[in-house]
C-alpha positions in Angstrom: 33.0 -5.9 1.8 31.1 -3.1 3.6 28.4 -0.9 2.3 28.1 -2.9 -0.9 24.3 -2.3 -1.3 23.1 1.1 -2.6 21.7 3.5 0.0 18.3 3.1 -1.5 18.3 -0.6 -0.6 19.8 0.0 2.9 16.7 2.1 3.7 14.4 -0.8 3.0 13.1 -2.9 6.0 14.0 -6.5 6.2 11.2 -8.9 5.2 8.9 -10.3 7.9 8.1 -13.2 5.6 11.7 -14.4 5.9 11.5 -14.3 9.7 8.3 -16.2 9.6 9.7 -18.8 7.2 12.6 -19.3 9.5 10.4 -19.7 12.5 8.2 -22.2 10.6 11.2 -24.3 9.8 12.2 -24.3 13.5 8.7 -25.4 14.5 8.5 -28.1 11.9 11.9 -29.5 13.0 10.3 -30.0 16.5 7.7 -32.1 14.8 4.8 -29.6 15.0 2.5 -29.4 12.0 2.2 -25.7 10.8 -0.9 -24.2 9.2 0.5 -21.4 7.2 -1.9 -18.5 6.8 0.9 -15.9 6.4 1.6 -15.6 2.6 -1.2 -14.7 0.2 -0.2 -17.3 -2.4 -3.3 -19.1 -3.9 -3.5 -22.8 -3.0 -6.1 -23.5 -5.8 -4.9 -24.5 -9.3 -5.6 -22.5 -12.5 -8.8 -23.6 -14.2 -8.5 -26.4 -16.8 -8.9 -23.9 -19.7 -5.7 -22.1 -18.6 -3.7 -25.3 -18.0 -4.8 -26.7 -21.3 -3.9 -23.6 -23.2 -0.4 -23.5 -21.6 0.2 -27.2 -22.2 -0.7 -26.8 -25.9 1.4 -23.5 -26.4 4.6 -24.9 -24.8 4.6 -27.6 -27.6 4.9 -24.9 -30.2 8.6 -24.5 -31.0 8.0 -21.1 -32.4 7.0 -19.6 -29.1 10.4 -19.7 -27.3 11.9 -16.5 -28.6 11.7 -13.1 -26.9 8.2 -11.8 -26.6 9.4 -8.2 -26.3 5.9 -7.0 -25.4 2.4 -8.2 -24.8 0.6 -9.8 -27.7 -2.2 -8.0 -29.5 -4.6 -10.9 -28.6 -3.8 -10.4 -24.9 -4.6 -6.7 -25.0 -7.8 -7.4 -26.9 -8.8 -10.1 -24.3 -8.0 -7.7 -21.4 -10.2 -5.0 -22.9 -13.0 -7.5 -23.5 -12.7 -8.7 -20.0 -13.2 -5.2 -18.6 -16.0 -4.4 -20.9 -17.9 -7.5 -19.8 -17.1 -7.4 -16.1 -17.0 -3.7 -15.3 -18.6 -1.9 -18.3 -15.3 -0.2 -19.1 -14.4 0.5 -22.7 -10.7 0.5 -23.5 -8.5 1.0 -26.6 -6.3 -2.2 -26.6 -3.6 -0.4 -28.5 -3.1 2.6 -26.2 -5.0 1.9 -23.0 -3.8 -1.6 -22.1 -0.2 -2.6 -21.1 0.9 -6.0 -20.1 3.2 -6.3 -17.1 4.9 -9.1 -15.2 2.5 -9.1 -12.4 1.0 -6.0 -10.7 3.9 -5.9 -8.2 6.4 -5.6 -11.1 4.2 -2.9 -12.7 3.9 -0.9 -9.5 7.6 -0.9 -8.9 8.3 0.2 -12.4 5.6 2.9 -12.3 7.4 4.8 -9.6 10.6 4.7 -11.6 8.9 5.9 -14.7 7.1 8.9 -13.1 9.1 10.2 -10.2 11.8 12.9 -10.0 13.8 13.4 -6.7 11.5 15.3 -4.3 8.3 14.1 -5.9 5.8 12.9 -3.2 3.7 9.7 -3.4 0.6 9.3 -1.3 0.2 5.6 -0.3 -2.1 3.8 2.2 -0.9 2.7 5.6 -1.4 -0.2 6.2 -0.5 -0.9 2.6 1.1 -3.6 0.4 4.9 -3.3 0.9 5.8 -2.6 -2.7 3.8 0.7 -2.5 6.4 2.0 0.0 9.5 0.2 -1.4 8.9 1.4 -4.9 9.0 5.0 -3.9 12.2 4.6 -1.9 13.9 2.8 -4.8 12.8 5.4 -7.3 14.1 8.3 -5.1 10.7 9.7 -4.3 9.3 10.9 -1.0 6.5 8.8 0.7 3.6 10.4 2.5 1.3 7.8 4.1 -2.5 8.1 4.3 -3.7 6.3 7.5 -6.4 3.7 7.1 -8.2 3.6 10.4 -11.3 1.8 11.6 -13.1 5.0 12.6 -12.9 6.2 8.9 -14.1 2.8 7.5 -10.4 2.0 6.6 -10.6 4.7 3.8 -8.0 7.5 3.4 -9.1 11.0 4.4 -7.9 13.4 1.6 -8.8 16.5 3.6 -6.1 15.5 6.2 -3.2 15.8 3.7 -1.2 19.1 4.3 -1.1 21.5 1.4 2.7 21.7 1.5 2.6 17.9 0.8 0.0 18.2 -2.0 2.1 20.9 -3.8 4.8 18.3 -4.3 2.6 15.2 -4.9 2.8 13.5 -8.2 1.2 10.0 -7.6 -1.4 8.5 -5.3 -1.9 4.8 -4.8 -5.2 3.3 -3.9 -6.1 -0.3 -3.3 -9.7 -1.6 -3.1 -10.5 -4.4 -2.3 -7.3 -3.9 -0.2 -4.4 -5.9 1.0 -3.9 -6.2 3.9 -7.2 -4.3 4.8 -10.0 -5.9 2.7 -12.0 -2.7 2.3 -14.2 -2.1 -0.8 -14.5 1.3 -2.3 -17.8 2.9 -3.5 -18.4 4.8 -6.7 -18.8 8.0 -4.5 -15.3 7.4 -3.0 -13.7 7.1 -6.4 -15.6 10.3 -7.6 -14.1 12.1 -4.6 -10.6 10.8 -5.4 -10.8 11.8 -9.1 -12.0 15.3 -8.2 -9.1 15.6 -5.7 -6.6 14.4 -8.2 -7.8 16.9 -10.8 -7.5 19.8 -8.3 -4.0 18.9 -7.4 -2.7 17.5 -10.7 -2.0 14.0 -9.2 -1.8 10.7 -11.0 -3.9 7.9 -9.4 -2.8 4.3 -9.6 -5.5 1.9 -8.4 -4.4 -1.6 -7.5 -7.4 -3.9 -8.3 -5.6 -7.2 -8.0 -8.5 -8.7 -5.9 -11.2 -7.6 -8.2 -12.8 -11.1 -8.5 -12.5 -12.2 -4.9 -15.6 -10.3 -3.8 -18.6 -11.9 -2.1 -22.2 -11.3 -3.0 -21.7 -8.0 -4.8 -20.0 -6.6 -7.8 -16.9 -4.5 -7.1 -16.5 -1.1 -8.5 -13.6 -0.6 -11.0 -11.9 2.8 -10.6 -12.0 3.1 -14.4 -15.8 2.7 -14.5 -16.1 6.1 -12.8 -16.4 9.1 -15.2 -13.1 11.0 -15.4 -10.9 8.2 -14.1 -8.9 7.8 -17.3 -8.2 11.5 -17.3 -6.1 11.1 -14.1 -5.2 7.5 -13.6 -4.7 3.9 -14.3 -5.7 0.6 -12.8 -3.6 -2.5 -12.2 -5.0 -6.0 -12.4 -3.5 -9.4 -12.2 -4.1 -13.0 -13.1 -2.3 -14.2 -9.9 -5.4 -14.2 -7.8 -8.2 -14.1 -10.3 -7.0 -17.2 -12.2 -4.5 -18.6 -9.7 -1.5 -17.9 -12.0 0.7 -16.4 -9.3 3.9 -18.2 -10.3 3.3 -17.4 -14.0 3.9 -13.7 -13.3 1.6 -11.9 -15.7 -0.7 -8.9 -15.2 -1.9 -5.8 -16.9 -2.5 -2.1 -16.3 -5.1 0.0 -18.1 -6.3 3.6 -18.4 -4.5 6.9 -19.1 -2.5 6.5 -22.3 0.2 9.0 -21.3 1.0 7.2 -18.0 1.0 3.8 -19.8 3.4 5.3 -22.5 5.9 6.3 -19.8 5.6 2.9 -18.1 5.9 1.1 -21.4 9.0 3.1 -22.4 10.8 2.2 -19.2 9.8 -1.5 -19.5 11.2 -1.5 -23.1 14.6 -0.9 -21.6 14.3 -3.5 -18.8 12.6 -6.7 -19.9 11.9 -8.8 -23.0 8.3 -9.6 -22.2 6.4 -12.5 -20.7 7.0 -16.0 -22.0 4.6 -16.4 -25.0 3.0 -19.6 -23.8 2.1 -17.9 -20.6 0.6 -15.0 -22.6 -1.5 -17.6 -24.5 -2.8 -19.2 -21.3 -3.6 -15.7 -19.8 -5.5 -14.8 -23.0 -7.6 -17.9 -22.7 -8.2 -17.2 -19.0 -9.5 -13.7 -19.7 -11.9 -15.0 -22.4 -13.1 -18.0 -20.3 -16.5 -18.6 -18.8 -17.1 -16.0 -16.0 -18.9 -18.7 -14.0 -15.4 -20.0 -13.1 -14.8 -16.8 -11.2 -18.1 -17.0 -9.3 -17.3 -20.6 -8.3 -13.9 -19.5 -6.9 -15.4 -16.6 -5.0 -17.8 -19.0 -3.3 -14.8 -21.1 -2.2 -13.2 -18.2 -0.5 -16.5 -17.0 1.0 -16.9 -20.5 2.6 -13.3 -20.3 3.9 -13.9 -16.8 5.3 -17.0 -18.1 7.1 -15.3 -21.1 8.5 -12.4 -19.1 10.0 -14.5 -16.1 11.2 -17.2 -18.4 12.8 -14.4 -20.6 14.3 -12.7 -17.7 15.9 -16.0 -16.4 17.2 -16.5 -19.7 18.9 -13.2 -19.5 20.8 -13.9 -15.9 21.8 -12.1 -13.8 19.2 -14.5 -11.7 17.2 -13.0 -10.7 13.8 -14.7 -8.6 11.2 -16.2 -10.6 8.3 -14.8 -9.0 5.1 -16.8 -8.7 1.9 -13.7 -9.3 -0.3 -10.2 -10.7 -0.8 -8.4 -13.8 0.6 -7.6 -12.1 3.9 -8.9 -11.3 7.3 -7.7 -8.1 9.0 -8.0 -9.1 12.6 -7.7 -6.8 15.5 -5.7 -8.4 18.3 -6.9 -9.2 21.7 -6.0 -6.6 24.3 -2.4 -6.7 25.5 -0.8 -8.2 22.4 1.7 -6.6 20.0 1.5 -7.9 16.4 5.1 -9.2 16.2 5.0 -11.0 19.6 1.5 -12.5 18.7 2.6 -13.8 15.3 5.8 -15.3 16.5 4.3 -16.8 19.6 1.4 -18.2 17.7 3.5 -20.1 15.2 5.8 -21.4 17.9 3.2 -22.5 20.3 0.1 -23.3 18.1 1.6 -24.0 14.7 -0.4 -21.3 13.0 1.4 -18.7 10.9 -0.1 -15.2 10.4 1.5 -11.9 9.4 1.9 -9.2 11.9 0.2 -6.0 11.0 3.2 -3.7 11.5 4.8 -5.3 8.4 2.3 -3.3 6.3 3.0 0.1 8.0 2.8 1.6 11.5 -1.0 1.9 11.3 -1.0 -1.9 11.1 0.2 -2.4 14.7 -2.5 -4.0 16.8 -3.7 -6.2 13.9 -2.6 -9.4 12.1 -3.4 -10.4 8.5 -4.7 -14.0 8.1 -4.7 -15.5 4.6 -7.5 -17.8 3.5 -5.1 -20.1 1.6 -6.1 -23.4 3.2 -9.3 -25.5 3.0 -12.3 -24.6 5.2 -11.6 -27.7 7.3 -8.0 -26.7 7.8 -9.1 -23.1 8.7 -11.5 -24.5 11.3 -8.6 -26.4 12.8 -6.5 -23.2 12.8 -9.3 -21.4 14.7 -9.4 -24.2 17.3 -5.6 -24.0 17.8 -5.8 -20.3 18.2 -8.5 -20.7 20.8 -6.4 -23.1 22.8 -3.4 -20.7 22.5 -5.4 -17.7 23.7 -6.8 -19.7 26.6 -3.3 -20.7 27.8 -2.1 -17.1 27.4 -4.9 -15.4 29.2 
């Protein structure tokens, strides 16, 4: 059968992660050990409080029906977490909405807000769902370049007026993926004022909120006026290593959440109730667990950055997330580098172009192995670069 897929799907790029996975299998069949630093899937387990809550809940025979929506206790816990961690006060009934992970929520947000012709402003480089969700929903994407000379922050003044007149939604992501840039309160103040002038909804993806080293991150919702114009996504995937459990939440403007909630009521039947119980326990747990985990990732960052510096590749030391955004040595394209590195050195990284055209010339390296394994990866990369010079 030809042209079976809808046009909206035919316009989506093929996934680089599938190509990397295929190359990884080929390399392993040759007997070469692969250190996979390509996919940002946490290798650490959920804390015991989460596993224990889940183990107890799955024994309850009354928790196997349709959830339909998030539980009240989850919404209250999410609001309490935000009050404690970021000083944000939320109404659990109207300003908290549970989603099946932030990726699910972002995809459905575009469908719930966009009409044909509506423009969405999204970062480039940016997490792939930002771009894909707009195409699937029938909107028009306008990218905001994230460049080193601008501190990898978007420049709102560079957006043409004819684009702004059609813009309905702007997506921001700090700390970011793939670019691990933090935002300041001043940046969010500028974004809020900009959104008010142009009647734009802001969706801030805050999935890496607790993987920040040595400082406290700024929640978009903690800035005055944020709830007037926008919402913030958060997730338990990275914060509590519950990636496979697929649960997250979005908070803020009640009207935006109402539209998203209405769409979801026609699409899904809610998250498995035992997972909701485990997620609630996570949000109410001792915050010292989060600090301990951040220290682990900080040590991993240092092991890899220092190791790469030793072999002659200087990479910026990020203040947040589980990623390095590494500018490639002169002469390399990101696709060729990533495929050659895994084939010849057994180290998998993600080429920057996979996150948008502004990502060319970079690779994303995920800190999802032990510090010792990352040091070994740096050594392998050094030998690879030496041979290829």
